Backbone as XML, in Angstrom:
<?xml version="1.0"?>
<chain id="A" units="angstrom">
  <residue number="1" name="MET">
    <atom name="N" x="165.085" y="96.537" z="95.406"/>
    <atom name="CA" x="166.069" y="95.360" z="95.548"/>
    <atom name="C" x="166.846" y="95.327" z="94.164"/>
  </residue>
  <residue number="2" name="SER">
    <atom name="N" x="168.169" y="94.829" z="94.345"/>
    <atom name="CA" x="168.772" y="94.275" z="93.131"/>
    <atom name="C" x="168.288" y="92.923" z="92.650"/>
  </residue>
  <residue number="3" name="PRO">
    <atom name="N" x="167.660" y="92.551" z="91.480"/>
    <atom name="CA" x="167.047" y="91.485" z="91.080"/>
    <atom name="C" x="167.890" y="90.324" z="90.889"/>
  </residue>
  <residue number="4" name="ASP">
    <atom name="N" x="169.404" y="90.393" z="90.958"/>
    <atom name="CA" x="170.258" y="89.216" z="90.737"/>
    <atom name="C" x="170.403" y="88.341" z="92.084"/>
  </residue>
  <residue number="5" name="GLY">
    <atom name="N" x="170.084" y="89.044" z="93.203"/>
    <atom name="CA" x="170.463" y="88.652" z="94.439"/>
    <atom name="C" x="171.691" y="87.938" z="94.887"/>
  </residue>
  <residue number="6" name="GLU">
    <atom name="N" x="172.809" y="88.519" z="94.403"/>
    <atom name="CA" x="174.281" y="88.294" z="94.287"/>
    <atom name="C" x="174.527" y="88.097" z="95.578"/>
  </residue>
  <residue number="7" name="ASN">
    <atom name="N" x="174.514" y="88.939" z="96.557"/>
    <atom name="CA" x="174.944" y="88.686" z="98.072"/>
    <atom name="C" x="174.179" y="87.696" z="98.909"/>
  </residue>
  <residue number="8" name="LEU">
    <atom name="N" x="172.968" y="87.710" z="98.611"/>
    <atom name="CA" x="172.026" y="86.424" z="98.917"/>
    <atom name="C" x="172.610" y="84.923" z="98.746"/>
  </residue>
  <residue number="9" name="SER">
    <atom name="N" x="172.804" y="85.059" z="97.321"/>
    <atom name="CA" x="173.315" y="83.812" z="96.668"/>
    <atom name="C" x="174.782" y="83.509" z="97.083"/>
  </residue>
  <residue number="10" name="ARG">
    <atom name="N" x="175.484" y="84.275" z="97.389"/>
    <atom name="CA" x="177.144" y="84.152" z="97.550"/>
    <atom name="C" x="176.900" y="83.092" z="99.044"/>
  </residue>
  <residue number="11" name="GLU">
    <atom name="N" x="176.234" y="83.489" z="100.043"/>
    <atom name="CA" x="176.118" y="83.121" z="101.339"/>
    <atom name="C" x="175.620" y="81.396" z="101.428"/>
  </residue>
  <residue number="12" name="ARG">
    <atom name="N" x="174.843" y="81.364" z="100.398"/>
    <atom name="CA" x="174.360" y="79.714" z="100.050"/>
    <atom name="C" x="174.705" y="79.110" z="98.795"/>
  </residue>
  <residue number="13" name="GLU">
    <atom name="N" x="175.897" y="79.521" z="98.223"/>
    <atom name="CA" x="176.061" y="79.184" z="97.126"/>
    <atom name="C" x="176.622" y="77.466" z="96.793"/>
  </residue>
  <residue number="14" name="ARG">
    <atom name="N" x="176.804" y="76.935" z="97.966"/>
    <atom name="CA" x="177.090" y="75.629" z="97.910"/>
    <atom name="C" x="175.995" y="74.593" z="98.343"/>
  </residue>
  <residue number="15" name="ARG">
    <atom name="N" x="174.848" y="75.197" z="98.651"/>
    <atom name="CA" x="173.766" y="74.334" z="98.709"/>
    <atom name="C" x="172.735" y="74.849" z="97.517"/>
  </residue>
  <residue number="16" name="GLU">
    <atom name="N" x="171.851" y="73.710" z="97.575"/>
    <atom name="CA" x="170.778" y="73.943" z="96.435"/>
    <atom name="C" x="169.479" y="74.805" z="97.176"/>
  </residue>
  <residue number="17" name="ALA">
    <atom name="N" x="168.839" y="75.588" z="96.590"/>
    <atom name="CA" x="167.800" y="76.327" z="97.374"/>
    <atom name="C" x="166.715" y="77.005" z="96.313"/>
  </residue>
  <residue number="18" name="GLN">
    <atom name="N" x="165.581" y="77.323" z="97.200"/>
    <atom name="CA" x="164.698" y="77.655" z="96.052"/>
    <atom name="C" x="164.362" y="79.217" z="96.780"/>
  </residue>
  <residue number="19" name="ARG">
    <atom name="N" x="163.933" y="80.027" z="96.229"/>
    <atom name="CA" x="163.955" y="81.746" z="96.539"/>
    <atom name="C" x="162.358" y="81.770" z="96.124"/>
  </residue>
  <residue number="20" name="ILE">
    <atom name="N" x="161.624" y="82.123" z="97.381"/>
    <atom name="CA" x="160.391" y="82.908" z="97.226"/>
    <atom name="C" x="160.552" y="84.183" z="97.244"/>
  </residue>
  <residue number="21" name="ILE">
    <atom name="N" x="159.886" y="85.015" z="95.814"/>
    <atom name="CA" x="160.090" y="86.245" z="95.685"/>
    <atom name="C" x="158.763" y="86.938" z="95.812"/>
  </residue>
  <residue number="22" name="ILE">
    <atom name="N" x="158.615" y="88.074" z="96.454"/>
    <atom name="CA" x="157.472" y="88.795" z="96.591"/>
    <atom name="C" x="157.877" y="90.273" z="96.191"/>
  </residue>
  <residue number="23" name="ARG">
    <atom name="N" x="157.453" y="90.676" z="95.354"/>
    <atom name="CA" x="157.911" y="92.164" z="94.676"/>
    <atom name="C" x="156.739" y="93.122" z="94.557"/>
  </residue>
  <residue number="24" name="ASN">
    <atom name="N" x="157.132" y="94.417" z="94.951"/>
    <atom name="CA" x="156.014" y="95.583" z="95.103"/>
    <atom name="C" x="154.983" y="95.411" z="95.806"/>
  </residue>
  <residue number="25" name="LEU">
    <atom name="N" x="155.048" y="94.773" z="96.635"/>
    <atom name="CA" x="153.678" y="94.648" z="97.685"/>
    <atom name="C" x="153.632" y="96.044" z="98.438"/>
  </residue>
  <residue number="26" name="ILE">
    <atom name="N" x="152.463" y="96.689" z="97.865"/>
    <atom name="CA" x="152.179" y="98.036" z="98.564"/>
    <atom name="C" x="150.890" y="98.015" z="99.558"/>
  </residue>
  <residue number="27" name="LEU">
    <atom name="N" x="151.357" y="98.342" z="100.783"/>
    <atom name="CA" x="150.593" y="98.164" z="101.902"/>
    <atom name="C" x="150.532" y="99.567" z="102.807"/>
  </residue>
  <residue number="28" name="PRO">
    <atom name="N" x="149.392" y="99.944" z="103.369"/>
    <atom name="CA" x="149.630" y="100.894" z="104.240"/>
    <atom name="C" x="150.278" y="100.288" z="105.698"/>
  </residue>
  <residue number="29" name="ALA">
    <atom name="N" x="151.010" y="101.124" z="106.048"/>
    <atom name="CA" x="151.642" y="100.963" z="107.477"/>
    <atom name="C" x="151.872" y="102.312" z="108.261"/>
  </residue>
  <residue number="30" name="ARG">
    <atom name="N" x="151.897" y="102.070" z="109.305"/>
    <atom name="CA" x="151.950" y="103.072" z="110.400"/>
    <atom name="C" x="153.601" y="103.068" z="110.665"/>
  </residue>
  <residue number="31" name="VAL">
    <atom name="N" x="154.264" y="103.956" z="110.065"/>
    <atom name="CA" x="155.884" y="103.998" z="110.130"/>
    <atom name="C" x="156.302" y="105.286" z="110.207"/>
  </residue>
  <residue number="32" name="GLY">
    <atom name="N" x="157.329" y="105.627" z="111.216"/>
    <atom name="CA" x="157.995" y="107.001" z="110.825"/>
    <atom name="C" x="158.052" y="107.720" z="112.385"/>
  </residue>
  <residue number="33" name="VAL">
    <atom name="N" x="158.853" y="108.777" z="112.410"/>
    <atom name="CA" x="159.167" y="109.550" z="113.567"/>
    <atom name="C" x="158.518" y="111.064" z="113.426"/>
  </residue>
  <residue number="34" name="TYR">
    <atom name="N" x="158.079" y="111.376" z="112.307"/>
    <atom name="CA" x="157.503" y="112.752" z="112.381"/>
    <atom name="C" x="156.219" y="112.756" z="112.795"/>
  </residue>
  <residue number="35" name="ARG">
    <atom name="N" x="155.546" y="113.884" z="113.313"/>
    <atom name="CA" x="154.237" y="113.970" z="113.497"/>
    <atom name="C" x="153.178" y="113.421" z="112.413"/>
  </residue>
  <residue number="36" name="HIS">
    <atom name="N" x="153.417" y="113.949" z="111.494"/>
    <atom name="CA" x="152.261" y="113.771" z="110.383"/>
    <atom name="C" x="152.460" y="112.152" z="109.771"/>
  </residue>
  <residue number="37" name="GLU">
    <atom name="N" x="153.557" y="111.540" z="110.361"/>
    <atom name="CA" x="153.735" y="109.972" z="110.012"/>
    <atom name="C" x="153.180" y="109.377" z="110.994"/>
  </residue>
  <residue number="38" name="LYS">
    <atom name="N" x="152.883" y="109.900" z="112.330"/>
    <atom name="CA" x="152.280" y="109.095" z="113.348"/>
    <atom name="C" x="150.811" y="109.439" z="113.397"/>
  </residue>
  <residue number="39" name="SER">
    <atom name="N" x="150.223" y="110.307" z="112.548"/>
    <atom name="CA" x="148.662" y="110.807" z="112.735"/>
    <atom name="C" x="148.042" y="109.532" z="112.020"/>
  </residue>
  <residue number="40" name="GLY">
    <atom name="N" x="148.648" y="108.734" z="110.968"/>
    <atom name="CA" x="147.946" y="107.832" z="110.264"/>
    <atom name="C" x="148.847" y="106.995" z="109.572"/>
  </residue>
  <residue number="41" name="PRO">
    <atom name="N" x="148.383" y="105.952" z="108.689"/>
    <atom name="CA" x="149.370" y="105.067" z="107.857"/>
    <atom name="C" x="149.649" y="105.677" z="106.484"/>
  </residue>
  <residue number="42" name="GLN">
    <atom name="N" x="150.855" y="105.261" z="106.180"/>
    <atom name="CA" x="151.289" y="105.673" z="104.994"/>
    <atom name="C" x="151.742" y="104.620" z="103.920"/>
  </residue>
  <residue number="43" name="GLN">
    <atom name="N" x="151.586" y="104.679" z="102.429"/>
    <atom name="CA" x="151.826" y="103.686" z="101.624"/>
    <atom name="C" x="153.425" y="103.167" z="101.801"/>
  </residue>
  <residue number="44" name="VAL">
    <atom name="N" x="153.609" y="101.718" z="101.853"/>
    <atom name="CA" x="155.319" y="101.543" z="101.942"/>
    <atom name="C" x="155.182" y="100.240" z="100.557"/>
  </residue>
  <residue number="45" name="ARG">
    <atom name="N" x="156.222" y="100.185" z="99.904"/>
    <atom name="CA" x="156.356" y="99.247" z="99.157"/>
    <atom name="C" x="157.325" y="98.110" z="99.880"/>
  </residue>
  <residue number="46" name="ILE">
    <atom name="N" x="156.905" y="96.809" z="99.685"/>
    <atom name="CA" x="157.747" y="95.928" z="100.439"/>
    <atom name="C" x="158.238" y="94.990" z="99.315"/>
  </residue>
  <residue number="47" name="ASN">
    <atom name="N" x="159.608" y="94.580" z="99.414"/>
    <atom name="CA" x="159.945" y="93.548" z="98.532"/>
    <atom name="C" x="160.718" y="92.351" z="99.418"/>
  </residue>
  <residue number="48" name="LEU">
    <atom name="N" x="160.506" y="91.182" z="99.185"/>
    <atom name="CA" x="160.907" y="90.219" z="99.859"/>
    <atom name="C" x="161.541" y="89.109" z="99.043"/>
  </residue>
  <residue number="49" name="GLU">
    <atom name="N" x="162.872" y="88.480" z="99.689"/>
    <atom name="CA" x="163.084" y="87.101" z="99.149"/>
    <atom name="C" x="163.690" y="86.463" z="99.953"/>
  </residue>
  <residue number="50" name="LEU">
    <atom name="N" x="162.954" y="85.138" z="100.050"/>
    <atom name="CA" x="163.359" y="84.041" z="100.983"/>
    <atom name="C" x="164.079" y="83.145" z="100.333"/>
  </residue>
  <residue number="51" name="ILE">
    <atom name="N" x="165.178" y="82.812" z="101.013"/>
    <atom name="CA" x="165.852" y="81.559" z="100.603"/>
    <atom name="C" x="165.367" y="80.390" z="101.197"/>
  </residue>
  <residue number="52" name="VAL">
    <atom name="N" x="164.982" y="79.306" z="100.785"/>
    <atom name="CA" x="164.303" y="78.110" z="101.479"/>
    <atom name="C" x="165.224" y="76.893" z="100.960"/>
  </residue>
  <residue number="53" name="GLU">
    <atom name="N" x="165.945" y="76.133" z="101.909"/>
    <atom name="CA" x="166.493" y="74.954" z="101.571"/>
    <atom name="C" x="165.831" y="74.307" z="100.540"/>
  </residue>
  <residue number="54" name="ASP">
    <atom name="N" x="166.434" y="73.674" z="99.574"/>
    <atom name="CA" x="165.785" y="72.865" z="98.567"/>
    <atom name="C" x="164.848" y="71.884" z="98.935"/>
  </residue>
  <residue number="55" name="PRO">
    <atom name="N" x="163.508" y="72.100" z="98.513"/>
    <atom name="CA" x="162.533" y="71.218" z="99.318"/>
    <atom name="C" x="162.262" y="69.821" z="98.197"/>
  </residue>
  <residue number="56" name="ARG">
    <atom name="N" x="162.850" y="69.624" z="97.303"/>
    <atom name="CA" x="162.617" y="68.586" z="96.216"/>
    <atom name="C" x="162.481" y="67.070" z="96.900"/>
  </residue>
  <residue number="57" name="GLN">
    <atom name="N" x="162.895" y="66.995" z="97.842"/>
    <atom name="CA" x="163.084" y="65.598" z="98.564"/>
    <atom name="C" x="161.695" y="65.308" z="99.081"/>
  </residue>
  <residue number="58" name="SER">
    <atom name="N" x="161.028" y="66.473" z="99.364"/>
    <atom name="CA" x="159.648" y="66.088" z="100.127"/>
    <atom name="C" x="158.585" y="66.792" z="99.183"/>
  </residue>
  <residue number="59" name="LEU">
    <atom name="N" x="158.894" y="66.949" z="98.005"/>
    <atom name="CA" x="158.014" y="67.872" z="97.321"/>
    <atom name="C" x="156.986" y="67.058" z="96.405"/>
  </residue>
  <residue number="60" name="ASN">
    <atom name="N" x="155.606" y="66.960" z="96.740"/>
    <atom name="CA" x="154.627" y="66.068" z="96.295"/>
    <atom name="C" x="153.580" y="67.138" z="95.575"/>
  </residue>
  <residue number="61" name="ASP">
    <atom name="N" x="153.903" y="68.132" z="94.840"/>
    <atom name="CA" x="152.919" y="69.012" z="94.339"/>
    <atom name="C" x="151.911" y="69.520" z="95.263"/>
  </residue>
  <residue number="62" name="GLU">
    <atom name="N" x="152.295" y="69.858" z="96.660"/>
    <atom name="CA" x="151.274" y="69.890" z="97.594"/>
    <atom name="C" x="151.566" y="71.346" z="98.106"/>
  </residue>
  <residue number="63" name="ILE">
    <atom name="N" x="150.825" y="72.116" z="98.487"/>
    <atom name="CA" x="151.002" y="73.586" z="99.155"/>
    <atom name="C" x="151.610" y="73.635" z="100.492"/>
  </residue>
  <residue number="64" name="ASP">
    <atom name="N" x="151.476" y="72.329" z="101.172"/>
    <atom name="CA" x="152.117" y="72.278" z="102.541"/>
    <atom name="C" x="153.708" y="72.075" z="102.415"/>
  </residue>
  <residue number="65" name="ASP">
    <atom name="N" x="154.033" y="71.568" z="101.294"/>
    <atom name="CA" x="155.268" y="71.275" z="100.967"/>
    <atom name="C" x="156.282" y="72.406" z="100.727"/>
  </residue>
  <residue number="66" name="VAL">
    <atom name="N" x="155.615" y="73.721" z="100.814"/>
    <atom name="CA" x="156.445" y="74.823" z="100.150"/>
    <atom name="C" x="156.086" y="75.933" z="101.281"/>
  </residue>
  <residue number="67" name="VAL">
    <atom name="N" x="157.163" y="77.171" z="101.185"/>
    <atom name="CA" x="156.793" y="77.978" z="101.938"/>
    <atom name="C" x="155.984" y="78.981" z="101.003"/>
  </residue>
  <residue number="68" name="SER">
    <atom name="N" x="154.507" y="79.091" z="101.340"/>
    <atom name="CA" x="153.523" y="79.637" z="100.781"/>
    <atom name="C" x="153.629" y="81.343" z="100.689"/>
  </residue>
  <residue number="69" name="TYR">
    <atom name="N" x="153.851" y="81.941" z="99.528"/>
    <atom name="CA" x="154.145" y="83.496" z="99.247"/>
    <atom name="C" x="152.692" y="83.961" z="99.929"/>
  </residue>
  <residue number="70" name="GLU">
    <atom name="N" x="151.458" y="83.471" z="100.031"/>
    <atom name="CA" x="150.366" y="83.921" z="100.525"/>
    <atom name="C" x="150.212" y="83.703" z="101.991"/>
  </residue>
  <residue number="71" name="THR">
    <atom name="N" x="150.884" y="82.910" z="102.780"/>
    <atom name="CA" x="151.319" y="82.911" z="104.348"/>
    <atom name="C" x="152.073" y="84.027" z="104.591"/>
  </residue>
  <residue number="72" name="VAL">
    <atom name="N" x="153.145" y="84.137" z="103.994"/>
    <atom name="CA" x="154.294" y="85.273" z="104.136"/>
    <atom name="C" x="153.642" y="86.628" z="103.915"/>
  </residue>
  <residue number="73" name="ILE">
    <atom name="N" x="152.668" y="86.898" z="103.096"/>
    <atom name="CA" x="152.026" y="88.237" z="103.002"/>
    <atom name="C" x="150.834" y="88.476" z="104.053"/>
  </residue>
  <residue number="74" name="LEU">
    <atom name="N" x="150.351" y="87.136" z="104.753"/>
    <atom name="CA" x="149.583" y="87.342" z="105.772"/>
    <atom name="C" x="150.361" y="87.905" z="106.951"/>
  </residue>
  <residue number="75" name="SER">
    <atom name="N" x="151.540" y="87.178" z="107.120"/>
    <atom name="CA" x="152.166" y="87.319" z="108.156"/>
    <atom name="C" x="152.757" y="88.948" z="108.414"/>
  </residue>
  <residue number="76" name="VAL">
    <atom name="N" x="153.170" y="89.463" z="106.886"/>
    <atom name="CA" x="153.444" y="90.874" z="107.012"/>
    <atom name="C" x="152.355" y="91.685" z="107.350"/>
  </residue>
  <residue number="77" name="LYS">
    <atom name="N" x="151.345" y="91.379" z="106.890"/>
    <atom name="CA" x="150.178" y="92.041" z="107.250"/>
    <atom name="C" x="149.754" y="92.086" z="108.672"/>
  </residue>
  <residue number="78" name="GLU">
    <atom name="N" x="150.055" y="90.885" z="109.334"/>
    <atom name="CA" x="150.079" y="90.941" z="110.983"/>
    <atom name="C" x="151.138" y="91.720" z="111.571"/>
  </residue>
  <residue number="79" name="VAL">
    <atom name="N" x="152.261" y="91.775" z="111.194"/>
    <atom name="CA" x="153.086" y="92.713" z="111.713"/>
    <atom name="C" x="152.667" y="94.288" z="111.566"/>
  </residue>
  <residue number="80" name="LEU">
    <atom name="N" x="152.474" y="94.713" z="110.433"/>
    <atom name="CA" x="151.994" y="96.133" z="110.222"/>
    <atom name="C" x="150.894" y="96.292" z="111.004"/>
  </residue>
  <residue number="81" name="ALA">
    <atom name="N" x="149.998" y="95.409" z="111.368"/>
    <atom name="CA" x="148.894" y="95.816" z="112.248"/>
    <atom name="C" x="148.833" y="95.829" z="113.568"/>
  </residue>
  <residue number="82" name="GLU">
    <atom name="N" x="150.426" y="95.465" z="114.064"/>
    <atom name="CA" x="150.614" y="95.472" z="115.499"/>
    <atom name="C" x="150.488" y="96.809" z="115.944"/>
  </residue>
  <residue number="83" name="GLY">
    <atom name="N" x="150.861" y="98.011" z="115.175"/>
    <atom name="CA" x="150.578" y="99.230" z="115.415"/>
    <atom name="C" x="151.753" y="100.253" z="114.814"/>
  </residue>
  <residue number="84" name="HIS">
    <atom name="N" x="152.043" y="101.431" z="115.369"/>
    <atom name="CA" x="153.126" y="102.146" z="114.791"/>
    <atom name="C" x="154.564" y="101.754" z="115.155"/>
  </residue>
  <residue number="85" name="THR">
    <atom name="N" x="155.388" y="101.940" z="114.172"/>
    <atom name="CA" x="157.028" y="101.664" z="114.497"/>
    <atom name="C" x="157.633" y="103.009" z="113.940"/>
  </residue>
  <residue number="86" name="ASN">
    <atom name="N" x="158.422" y="103.179" z="114.507"/>
    <atom name="CA" x="159.178" y="104.660" z="114.341"/>
    <atom name="C" x="160.005" y="104.357" z="113.101"/>
  </residue>
  <residue number="87" name="LEU">
    <atom name="N" x="160.883" y="103.416" z="113.028"/>
    <atom name="CA" x="161.848" y="103.312" z="111.927"/>
    <atom name="C" x="161.394" y="102.242" z="110.978"/>
  </residue>
  <residue number="88" name="VAL">
    <atom name="N" x="161.747" y="102.457" z="109.588"/>
    <atom name="CA" x="161.421" y="101.287" z="108.572"/>
    <atom name="C" x="162.792" y="100.318" z="108.939"/>
  </residue>
  <residue number="89" name="GLU">
    <atom name="N" x="163.629" y="100.756" z="109.580"/>
    <atom name="CA" x="164.670" y="99.704" z="109.669"/>
    <atom name="C" x="164.151" y="98.596" z="110.772"/>
  </residue>
  <residue number="90" name="THR">
    <atom name="N" x="163.489" y="99.373" z="111.908"/>
    <atom name="CA" x="162.816" y="98.185" z="112.889"/>
    <atom name="C" x="161.922" y="97.231" z="112.199"/>
  </residue>
  <residue number="91" name="LEU">
    <atom name="N" x="161.078" y="98.030" z="111.305"/>
    <atom name="CA" x="159.983" y="97.089" z="110.729"/>
    <atom name="C" x="160.629" y="96.287" z="109.910"/>
  </residue>
  <residue number="92" name="ALA">
    <atom name="N" x="161.786" y="96.574" z="109.178"/>
    <atom name="CA" x="162.332" y="95.583" z="108.272"/>
    <atom name="C" x="162.660" y="94.516" z="109.209"/>
  </residue>
  <residue number="93" name="GLU">
    <atom name="N" x="163.349" y="94.662" z="110.295"/>
    <atom name="CA" x="163.763" y="93.421" z="111.140"/>
    <atom name="C" x="162.629" y="92.661" z="111.664"/>
  </residue>
  <residue number="94" name="LYS">
    <atom name="N" x="161.486" y="93.103" z="112.030"/>
    <atom name="CA" x="160.251" y="92.318" z="112.572"/>
    <atom name="C" x="159.867" y="91.390" z="111.322"/>
  </residue>
  <residue number="95" name="ILE">
    <atom name="N" x="160.049" y="92.249" z="110.174"/>
    <atom name="CA" x="159.628" y="91.242" z="108.902"/>
    <atom name="C" x="160.636" y="90.209" z="108.812"/>
  </residue>
  <residue number="96" name="ALA">
    <atom name="N" x="161.730" y="90.433" z="108.926"/>
    <atom name="CA" x="162.651" y="89.444" z="108.632"/>
    <atom name="C" x="162.448" y="88.181" z="109.747"/>
  </residue>
  <residue number="97" name="GLU">
    <atom name="N" x="162.522" y="88.798" z="110.783"/>
    <atom name="CA" x="162.218" y="87.734" z="112.162"/>
    <atom name="C" x="160.797" y="86.954" z="111.884"/>
  </residue>
  <residue number="98" name="ILE">
    <atom name="N" x="159.929" y="87.155" z="111.077"/>
    <atom name="CA" x="158.644" y="86.363" z="111.183"/>
    <atom name="C" x="159.010" y="85.526" z="109.974"/>
  </residue>
  <residue number="99" name="CYS">
    <atom name="N" x="159.676" y="85.892" z="108.895"/>
    <atom name="CA" x="160.213" y="85.203" z="107.827"/>
    <atom name="C" x="160.872" y="83.647" z="108.213"/>
  </residue>
  <residue number="100" name="LEU">
    <atom name="N" x="162.041" y="84.260" z="109.058"/>
    <atom name="CA" x="162.855" y="83.357" z="109.489"/>
    <atom name="C" x="162.297" y="82.453" z="110.551"/>
  </residue>
  <residue number="101" name="SER">
    <atom name="N" x="160.937" y="82.588" z="111.166"/>
    <atom name="CA" x="160.278" y="81.861" z="112.065"/>
    <atom name="C" x="159.950" y="80.560" z="111.868"/>
  </residue>
  <residue number="102" name="ASP">
    <atom name="N" x="159.846" y="80.488" z="110.047"/>
    <atom name="CA" x="159.614" y="79.215" z="109.353"/>
    <atom name="C" x="161.085" y="78.530" z="109.357"/>
  </residue>
  <residue number="103" name="LEU">
    <atom name="N" x="160.926" y="77.441" z="109.765"/>
    <atom name="CA" x="162.432" y="76.769" z="109.874"/>
    <atom name="C" x="162.912" y="76.473" z="108.545"/>
  </residue>
  <residue number="104" name="ARG">
    <atom name="N" x="162.161" y="76.290" z="107.647"/>
    <atom name="CA" x="162.514" y="76.080" z="106.061"/>
    <atom name="C" x="163.265" y="77.268" z="105.437"/>
  </residue>
  <residue number="105" name="VAL">
    <atom name="N" x="163.093" y="78.469" z="106.004"/>
    <atom name="CA" x="163.592" y="79.595" z="105.589"/>
    <atom name="C" x="165.071" y="79.511" z="106.193"/>
  </residue>
  <residue number="106" name="VAL">
    <atom name="N" x="166.163" y="79.605" z="105.326"/>
    <atom name="CA" x="167.325" y="79.941" z="105.939"/>
    <atom name="C" x="167.877" y="81.481" z="105.912"/>
  </residue>
  <residue number="107" name="GLY">
    <atom name="N" x="167.334" y="82.261" z="104.763"/>
    <atom name="CA" x="167.916" y="83.706" z="104.818"/>
    <atom name="C" x="166.591" y="84.291" z="104.245"/>
  </residue>
  <residue number="108" name="VAL">
    <atom name="N" x="166.771" y="85.729" z="104.312"/>
    <atom name="CA" x="165.615" y="86.523" z="103.746"/>
    <atom name="C" x="166.134" y="87.877" z="103.679"/>
  </residue>
  <residue number="109" name="ARG">
    <atom name="N" x="165.914" y="88.644" z="102.418"/>
    <atom name="CA" x="166.065" y="89.741" z="102.245"/>
    <atom name="C" x="164.713" y="90.737" z="102.219"/>
  </residue>
  <residue number="110" name="VAL">
    <atom name="N" x="164.868" y="91.731" z="103.022"/>
    <atom name="CA" x="163.641" y="92.658" z="103.287"/>
    <atom name="C" x="163.916" y="93.986" z="102.651"/>
  </residue>
  <residue number="111" name="GLY">
    <atom name="N" x="163.141" y="94.387" z="101.917"/>
    <atom name="CA" x="163.206" y="95.950" z="101.369"/>
    <atom name="C" x="161.738" y="96.763" z="101.753"/>
  </residue>
  <residue number="112" name="ILE">
    <atom name="N" x="162.022" y="97.726" z="102.494"/>
    <atom name="CA" x="160.709" y="98.661" z="102.504"/>
    <atom name="C" x="161.142" y="99.850" z="102.285"/>
  </residue>
  <residue number="113" name="GLU">
    <atom name="N" x="160.163" y="100.703" z="101.525"/>
    <atom name="CA" x="160.376" y="101.921" z="100.866"/>
    <atom name="C" x="159.131" y="102.822" z="101.364"/>
  </residue>
  <residue number="114" name="LYS">
    <atom name="N" x="159.181" y="103.962" z="101.722"/>
    <atom name="CA" x="158.273" y="105.089" z="101.997"/>
    <atom name="C" x="158.060" y="105.398" z="100.520"/>
  </residue>
  <residue number="115" name="LEU">
    <atom name="N" x="156.707" y="105.471" z="100.152"/>
    <atom name="CA" x="156.643" y="106.084" z="98.595"/>
    <atom name="C" x="156.370" y="107.515" z="98.585"/>
  </residue>
  <residue number="116" name="HIS">
    <atom name="N" x="156.029" y="108.256" z="99.659"/>
    <atom name="CA" x="155.775" y="109.629" z="99.711"/>
    <atom name="C" x="156.437" y="110.566" z="100.683"/>
  </residue>
  <residue number="117" name="ALA">
    <atom name="N" x="157.596" y="109.941" z="101.253"/>
    <atom name="CA" x="158.309" y="110.787" z="102.254"/>
    <atom name="C" x="159.106" y="111.755" z="101.596"/>
  </residue>
  <residue number="118" name="ILE">
    <atom name="N" x="159.456" y="111.922" z="100.514"/>
    <atom name="CA" x="160.273" y="113.008" z="100.180"/>
    <atom name="C" x="159.857" y="113.240" z="98.703"/>
  </residue>
  <residue number="119" name="SER">
    <atom name="N" x="159.533" y="114.457" z="98.544"/>
    <atom name="CA" x="158.827" y="114.682" z="97.319"/>
    <atom name="C" x="159.788" y="114.695" z="96.080"/>
  </residue>
  <residue number="120" name="GLU">
    <atom name="N" x="161.057" y="114.885" z="96.267"/>
    <atom name="CA" x="161.892" y="114.514" z="95.124"/>
    <atom name="C" x="162.436" y="113.328" z="94.717"/>
  </residue>
  <residue number="121" name="ALA">
    <atom name="N" x="161.979" y="112.412" z="95.846"/>
    <atom name="CA" x="162.423" y="110.805" z="95.469"/>
    <atom name="C" x="161.181" y="109.955" z="95.017"/>
  </residue>
  <residue number="122" name="GLU">
    <atom name="N" x="161.414" y="109.241" z="94.396"/>
    <atom name="CA" x="160.216" y="108.106" z="94.158"/>
    <atom name="C" x="159.837" y="107.406" z="95.319"/>
  </residue>
  <residue number="123" name="SER">
    <atom name="N" x="161.276" y="107.072" z="95.966"/>
    <atom name="CA" x="160.834" y="106.234" z="97.243"/>
    <atom name="C" x="162.186" y="106.490" z="98.076"/>
  </residue>
  <residue number="124" name="VAL">
    <atom name="N" x="162.285" y="106.223" z="99.422"/>
    <atom name="CA" x="163.191" y="106.045" z="100.221"/>
    <atom name="C" x="163.051" y="104.954" z="101.285"/>
  </residue>
  <residue number="125" name="GLY">
    <atom name="N" x="164.020" y="104.376" z="101.742"/>
    <atom name="CA" x="163.786" y="103.232" z="102.498"/>
    <atom name="C" x="165.054" y="102.328" z="103.031"/>
  </residue>
  <residue number="126" name="VAL">
    <atom name="N" x="164.862" y="101.074" z="103.162"/>
    <atom name="CA" x="166.359" y="100.389" z="103.772"/>
    <atom name="C" x="165.988" y="98.790" z="102.954"/>
  </residue>
  <residue number="127" name="GLU">
    <atom name="N" x="166.973" y="98.276" z="103.129"/>
    <atom name="CA" x="167.109" y="96.992" z="102.637"/>
    <atom name="C" x="168.093" y="96.091" z="103.616"/>
  </residue>
  <residue number="128" name="ILE">
    <atom name="N" x="167.283" y="94.950" z="104.060"/>
    <atom name="CA" x="168.453" y="93.943" z="105.056"/>
    <atom name="C" x="168.561" y="92.733" z="104.641"/>
  </residue>
  <residue number="129" name="GLU">
    <atom name="N" x="169.629" y="92.105" z="104.901"/>
    <atom name="CA" x="169.435" y="90.750" z="104.782"/>
    <atom name="C" x="169.811" y="89.830" z="105.700"/>
  </residue>
  <residue number="130" name="ARG">
    <atom name="N" x="169.108" y="88.932" z="106.343"/>
    <atom name="CA" x="169.465" y="88.204" z="107.573"/>
    <atom name="C" x="169.478" y="86.515" z="107.222"/>
  </residue>
  <residue number="131" name="PHE">
    <atom name="N" x="170.157" y="86.104" z="108.002"/>
    <atom name="CA" x="170.344" y="84.435" z="107.801"/>
    <atom name="C" x="170.266" y="83.965" z="109.251"/>
  </residue>
  <residue number="132" name="ARG">
    <atom name="N" x="169.602" y="82.542" z="109.028"/>
    <atom name="CA" x="169.630" y="81.841" z="110.304"/>
    <atom name="C" x="170.785" y="81.694" z="110.823"/>
  </residue>
  <residue number="133" name="SER">
    <atom name="N" x="170.763" y="81.695" z="112.052"/>
    <atom name="CA" x="172.318" y="81.579" z="112.560"/>
    <atom name="C" x="172.855" y="80.313" z="112.660"/>
  </residue>
  <residue number="134" name="ASN">
    <atom name="N" x="172.242" y="79.198" z="112.649"/>
    <atom name="CA" x="172.729" y="77.769" z="112.715"/>
    <atom name="C" x="172.789" y="77.258" z="111.356"/>
  </residue>
  <residue number="135" name="HIS">
    <atom name="N" x="172.991" y="78.092" z="110.510"/>
    <atom name="CA" x="173.288" y="77.809" z="108.984"/>
    <atom name="C" x="174.523" y="78.461" z="108.394"/>
  </residue>
</chain>
């Protein structure tokens, strides 16, 4: 993922926001269309950036006032535990959907990379951006 977040920022440039960033989350995932990918999990790198409406009005230095990255990671793990997914694109959509299920999240960028799919490449994958439709 590009660290500057330009595309994500453009969509929300008139509103103040907070970004929750999770970088280089390495987890086992059952993903892929090839026989060897269906036989067991493979390591994937997941990068997330969630745009949250500025919470300063209700911020009281309490974890319940913010979107917790720990909760987000647990949700990602639950998605991965659901079973095999053929495409990283589909997996990215599922993760985006779960992130947007928190009504405080108005946008999300999800990047998923397979770390050992192509021997000549460090990684291959997909990155998507999704926004809540009513914003």
